[in-house]
C-alpha positions in Angstrom: -1.6 -24.8 17.1 -4.9 -25.0 15.2 -5.3 -26.1 11.7 -2.2 -26.8 9.5 1.0 -26.8 11.5 3.1 -25.7 8.5 0.8 -22.8 7.7 0.7 -21.7 11.3 4.5 -21.7 11.6 4.8 -19.8 8.3 2.5 -17.1 9.6 4.4 -17.0 12.9 7.8 -16.6 11.1 6.3 -13.9 8.8 5.0 -11.9 11.8 8.5 -12.2 13.5 10.2 -11.1 10.3 7.9 -8.1 9.8 8.5 -6.9 13.4 12.3 -7.6 13.5 12.9 -5.9 10.1 10.4 -3.1 10.9 8.9 -3.6 7.4 5.8 -1.6 8.1 7.9 1.3 9.4 10.0 1.2 6.2 6.8 1.4 4.1 5.5 4.3 6.1 8.8 6.1 5.6 8.7 5.4 1.9 5.1 6.7 1.6 6.0 9.9 3.5 9.0 10.5 1.3 7.1 9.8 -1.9 4.5 12.4 -1.0 7.1 14.9 -0.2 9.4 14.4 -3.2 7.0 13.4 -6.1 6.2 16.3 -8.4 2.6 16.9 -9.4 1.8 14.4 -12.1 4.5 12.0 -10.7 3.3 8.4 -10.3 3.8 6.1 -7.3 3.7 2.4 -7.9 4.0 0.0 -5.0 3.8 -3.8 -4.8 2.6 -5.3 -1.5 2.8 -8.9 -0.5 0.4 -9.1 2.5 -2.6 -7.3 3.8 -0.8 -5.2 6.5 1.3 -3.6 3.8 -1.6 -3.3 1.4 -3.7 -1.5 3.9 -1.0 1.1 4.6 -0.5 1.7 0.9 -4.2 2.0 0.2 -4.8 4.5 3.0 -1.8 6.6 1.9 -3.1 6.8 -1.6 -6.5 7.9 -0.3 -5.1 10.5 2.1 -6.0 14.1 1.9 -4.1 17.3 2.6 -5.3 18.9 5.8 -6.6 22.5 5.2 -7.8 25.3 7.4 -11.3 25.5 8.8 -12.1 28.5 6.6 -11.0 26.5 3.5 -13.2 23.6 4.6 -16.3 25.8 5.0 -15.9 27.2 1.5 -14.6 24.2 -0.5 -15.4 21.2 1.7 -12.9 18.6 3.1 -9.2 18.6 2.3 -7.6 18.1 -1.1 -6.6 14.5 -2.1 -2.9 14.0 -2.4 -3.1 11.2 -5.1 -5.5 10.3 -7.9 -5.8 6.5 -8.2 -4.7 5.1 -11.6 -5.8 1.6 -10.7 -9.3 1.4 -9.2 -8.5 -2.0 -7.7 -5.0 -3.5 -7.2 -3.4 -5.4 -10.1 -2.8 -9.0 -9.3 -1.0 -11.8 -11.2 -2.8 -13.5 -14.1 -3.5 -17.3 -14.0 -0.7 -17.8 -16.5 1.8 -15.9 -14.2 0.6 -17.9 -11.2 1.4 -21.2 -13.1 4.9 -20.0 -13.8 5.4 -18.3 -10.4 3.1 -19.5 -7.6 4.7 -17.1 -5.1 3.1 -14.2 -7.0 -0.3 -15.1 -5.7 -0.2 -12.6 -2.9 1.4 -9.7 -4.8 -0.8 -6.6 -5.4 0.3 -3.6 -7.4 -1.3 -0.2 -6.7 -0.6 2.9 -8.8 -1.5 6.5 -8.0 -0.6 9.9 -9.5 0.2 12.9 -7.3 -2.1 15.8 -7.8 
């Protein structure tokens, strides 16, 4: 154990919880279902609490629809699935953090389906 023992143990417990509960798998399923079921113009809002979740969400919101080679030659790369509503994730304000310190890691991302 290097550094703070309590912090190390908290990270270890978090890693075990993520794996045992298949939290990343659940997020992937949610993002696939949202892409399939959201109507054009529908908005997807997701709050993440750590960087692994946030990375999955960010990549999904920047994903493109795969298109044929002929389409790519004429129009370029595939069409984006979502249009980002928030350029950067929304985080808790200083006032919110004073009332709720656990909100420090929360990030809200919003995108609209094209």
